[in-house]
C-alpha positions in Angstrom: -0.1 0.2 0.0 1.4 3.5 -0.9 1.9 6.2 1.8 -0.9 8.3 0.7 -3.3 5.3 0.4 -2.3 4.2 4.1 -3.3 7.5 5.3 -6.6 7.5 3.3 -7.5 4.1 5.0 -6.5 5.4 8.4 -8.8 8.4 8.2 -11.4 6.5 6.9 -11.6 3.8 9.5 -11.5 6.0 12.2 -13.8 8.2 10.6 -16.3 5.2 10.4 -15.4 4.1 14.1 -15.9 7.3 15.6 -19.7 7.6 13.7 -20.6 4.3 15.2 -19.2 4.9 18.4 -20.6 8.4 18.8 -24.0 8.1 20.0 -23.2 5.4 22.5 -20.5 7.5 24.0 -22.6 10.4 24.3 -25.1 8.3 25.9 -22.4 7.1 28.5 -20.8 10.3 29.2 -24.7 11.8 29.9 -26.2 8.7 31.8 -23.2 6.6 32.9 -19.9 8.4 33.2 -18.3 5.8 35.0 -18.6 3.4 31.8 -17.5 6.3 29.6 -13.9 5.6 29.3 -14.2 2.0 27.7 -15.4 3.3 24.2 -12.6 5.7 23.9 -10.0 3.0 25.0 -11.5 0.7 22.1 -11.0 3.9 19.9 -7.3 3.9 20.7 -7.0 0.3 20.3 -8.2 0.6 16.8 -5.9 4.0 16.2 -2.9 2.0 17.8 -3.4 -1.4 15.0 -3.8 1.0 12.1 -0.9 3.0 13.0 1.3 -0.1 13.6 1.8 0.9 17.1 2.6 -2.0 19.9 2.8 -1.2 23.3 4.6 -3.3 26.0 3.6 -2.4 29.5 6.0 -3.1 32.5 4.5 -2.6 36.2 0.8 -2.5 36.9 -1.3 0.7 36.8 -2.7 1.1 40.1 -6.2 0.2 41.1 -6.7 3.2 44.0 -8.8 5.7 43.7 -8.8 9.0 43.2 -5.6 8.1 40.6 -3.6 11.0 38.9 -1.4 9.5 36.6 1.8 11.4 36.1 3.9 11.0 32.8 6.2 12.3 30.6 5.3 13.6 27.1 7.0 13.0 23.7 4.1 13.3 21.1 0.6 13.4 20.4 1.1 9.8 20.1 1.0 9.5 23.7 -2.6 9.6 23.5 -3.0 6.6 21.7 -0.3 4.7 23.2 -1.7 5.4 26.7 -5.4 5.7 25.9 -5.2 2.1 24.2 -4.2 0.5 27.6 -7.1 1.5 30.2 -10.0 3.7 30.6 -8.5 7.2 31.0 -8.9 10.9 30.5 -6.2 13.4 30.1 -5.6 17.0 31.3 -4.9 18.9 28.1 -3.9 22.5 27.3 -6.5 24.9 26.4 -5.4 25.2 22.5 -6.4 21.7 22.1 -10.3 22.4 22.8 -9.6 25.0 19.4 -8.1 22.6 17.0 -10.4 20.9 14.5 -11.7 17.6 14.6 -8.8 16.7 17.5 -11.2 19.0 19.9 -14.2 16.8 18.8 -12.2 13.8 19.8 -10.7 15.2 23.2 -14.0 15.9 24.6 -15.4 12.5 23.7 -12.2 11.1 25.6 -13.8 13.6 28.4 -10.3 15.5 28.6 -9.8 18.4 31.2 -8.9 21.5 29.4 -6.5 24.1 31.2 -5.8 27.5 30.5 -2.0 28.2 31.6 -2.0 31.9 30.4 -4.3 33.0 33.5 -3.1 33.2 36.7 -6.7 31.8 38.3 -6.3 28.7 35.6 -4.1 26.5 38.3 -7.2 26.6 40.9 -9.9 26.2 38.7 -8.1 23.5 37.0 -7.7 21.8 40.3 -11.3 22.1 41.0 -12.2 20.9 37.7 -9.8 17.6 38.3 -10.6 16.8 41.7 -14.1 16.6 40.6 -13.4 13.9 37.9 -10.9 12.5 40.4 -13.7 12.2 42.9 -16.0 10.4 40.2 -13.6 7.4 39.9 -11.9 8.4 36.8 -7.9 7.9 36.2 -6.5 10.8 34.7 -3.3 11.5 33.0 -1.0 14.4 33.8 1.6 15.1 31.6 3.7 17.2 34.2 6.3 18.6 31.6 3.6 21.1 30.5 5.0 20.4 27.0 6.3 17.9 24.7 10.0 16.9 24.6 12.6 15.4 22.4 11.7 11.9 23.2 15.2 11.3 24.6 15.1 13.4 27.7 12.6 14.3 30.3 11.9 17.9 31.1 11.5 19.2 34.7 8.1 18.3 35.9 6.0 21.4 37.1 4.4 20.9 40.6 1.6 23.4 40.1 -1.0 21.2 38.5 -0.1 17.9 40.7 -0.3 20.2 43.8 -3.5 21.9 42.6 -5.3 18.6 41.7 -4.1 16.5 44.7 -5.0 19.2 47.2 -8.3 19.9 45.6 -9.1 16.2 45.2 -8.1 15.8 49.1 -10.6 18.6 50.0 -13.6 17.3 47.8 -13.3 13.9 49.7 -13.3 15.7 53.0 -16.1 17.9 52.1 -18.3 15.1 50.4 -19.4 13.7 53.7 -18.9 10.0 52.5 -16.3 8.0 53.9 -12.7 8.8 52.1 -9.1 8.2 52.8 -8.2 11.9 52.3 -5.7 11.0 50.1 -4.8 10.7 46.6 -2.9 8.3 44.5 -0.1 9.7 42.1 1.6 7.3 39.9 4.4 7.8 37.9 4.3 6.5 34.2 7.2 6.5 32.2 6.7 6.8 28.5 9.6 5.8 25.9 9.4 4.9 22.4 11.8 2.1 21.5 11.9 1.1 17.9 11.0 1.5 14.4 10.2 -1.9 12.1 11.6 -3.5 14.9 14.9 -1.3 14.6 16.0 0.5 17.9 15.3 4.3 17.5 18.5 6.6 17.7 18.8 10.3 18.6 18.9 10.8 14.6 15.4 9.0 14.2 14.0 10.4 17.2 11.9 13.0 15.7 10.0 10.5 13.5 8.2 9.7 16.7 8.9 12.8 18.8 6.6 16.1 18.3 7.5 19.3 19.7 8.6 22.7 19.0 6.6 24.2 16.1 5.9 21.1 14.2 2.9 20.7 12.2 0.6 17.9 13.4 -0.4 17.0 9.8 3.0 16.2 8.4 4.0 14.4 11.8 1.1 12.2 11.3 1.8 11.7 7.6 5.5 10.6 8.6 4.3 8.1 11.4 1.7 6.6 9.1 4.4 6.2 6.4 6.9 4.3 9.1 4.2 1.8 9.8 5.7 0.2 12.7 6.2 1.7 16.0 7.4 -0.2 19.4 6.6 1.8 22.8 7.3 0.7 26.5 4.9 2.3 29.1 6.0 1.4 32.6 4.0 2.1 35.8 6.3 3.1 38.8 5.5 2.7 42.2 2.7 4.8 43.5 2.5 7.7 45.6 0.1 8.8 48.3 -0.4 12.3 48.6 -2.2 13.1 51.9 -3.6 16.1 53.8 -0.8 18.5 54.2 1.4 16.9 51.7 4.0 18.7 50.2 3.4 19.1 46.4 6.9 20.0 45.4 8.4 17.0 47.2 5.4 14.7 45.4 6.4 16.2 42.1 9.8 15.7 42.2 9.5 12.1 43.7 7.3 11.6 40.7 9.8 13.0 38.3 12.9 10.9 39.9 10.8 7.7 38.9 10.1 8.6 35.4 13.3 9.7 35.0 14.7 6.2 36.5 12.4 4.3 34.3 13.2 6.0 31.3 17.0 5.3 31.6 16.5 1.7 32.6 14.1 1.2 29.6 16.6 2.8 27.1 19.5 1.2 28.5 17.6 -2.6 28.2 16.8 -1.7 24.6 20.4 -0.9 24.0 21.8 -4.0 25.5 19.6 -6.1 23.6 20.1 -4.5 20.3 24.0 -5.1 21.1 23.5 -8.7 21.9 21.5 -9.2 18.6 
């Protein structure tokens, strides 16, 4: 199949899937929010298959709730990679809510949009995130605040982690229901390790990483052309954030864990390539 043909097939399959899922997803969002993560997960699995994306999971996602997954961020592809593993929603920047097509899909994924340009955005975002966490949803926060180059991990920003965690704790305490008064923060490392079965070196990292001023359409087209991507998602040791907890310490602990997991995954992949 030629490159242009693959892209057309991808778009058609996902468009048809979206139309088929749409009424059921809207109904789930309106009447059964706890089940509204199932169809988006299936949609992401279909997208992963169409892209030739294979994901290996290390560790185990926490079953504790409220659960905030704190991950590094490499590309728009991270949404497909993570979203195909389990029901989850994403915390996204406000600009995403204005992108054509993408905004519709993001809303169906029940993404939480935040505006980093306003000073009051952090507290407002914390309240919105807390409401979702209190409802039992697993939310993903890309704590770097932007995409990286796919090789290094950027510093994690503690403001949103702290706002989400403290607002969630406050929501539990004010609910009048039995609650632990804490939130589980689980570090998640996402690494793209192979293209066509070969290790990704620094020179080919841009084939997957999406950062800076890259346009989405050409990057998508290039990934469709590549057609075979291997990714590793590692779930780290959960961190319990209790009332009175220090957001900076919790964020720093999550960042250290993600950095260690990223280095370990890359080192293991390098040893496997050398042995082969």
